[in-house]
N, C-alpha and C positions, 0 to 999 in steps of 0.2 A: 504549527506545529504538525509535519509531516509524516506518518507514520508507510514504512516501508517493511513487507513483508514476501516472501517467497510462496505464498499460498494462498487460502483464500483471505478475503479481508473478513470475513463476517465469523466473530467469535474467536479471534484471535489476539495477535499483540497491539493491534490500532482499538479495538473493543476496550482491552483492558487501559491505555494509555488514554483513552478518554474518560472512562471513569475515574481514575486518577484526576486526572486535569480538573472534570464536574467537581469534586468535592472540594477541591486546593485554589485551583486557580483557572478560571472557566479562559480557553481560551481557541482561537480558530483554528478548524481542527481538518483536515482530510487524508485521503489513503490512497495508495498503491498496494496491488495484489490481484492477486486471482479475480476476479468475479465471480458469481454464485454458476459456474457451469465445470463440466467434467476436462482434465486437463490430458495432456496425452506426454509420450517419452520422445525425447530426442536430444538432438546437442544443446549444453544450457543455454550458451548465447543468444539462440536462435526463438528460445521458447522463452527466454526474458524477453526479448522483443513483440514477441507475439502475444503475450499476455500483458504489455505496457508497464514490465519491470527493468528497464534496460537503462543503462545511468543516464542517457537522455532523456529517456522521460523521468529519471527522478529530479535532474536537474530544471527540465520544463517547467513541472508542476508546481514549484512556490512563483516562477517568475510569473506565470498567470494571474496570478492571486494580485 
C-alpha cells in the first residue's frame, strides 16, 4: 500500500490508512508526502518535485519494492 498526500506524512491520511490496515489486513506500507519540515510557496509542479510528491516519484516508489 502506498499512501500519497500533499502535506506532512505525520498524522494524516497515510496514518489513518495504516491504522485500518493494521486492524483488518496488515500489509507492507510506505508513504509519500512532505517530511517533517517547513515548506514554502511557489509553482505547484516545482513544489511537488522539490518535496518528492511528483508523478515520477509516485510511480518510482512501488517499483523499488
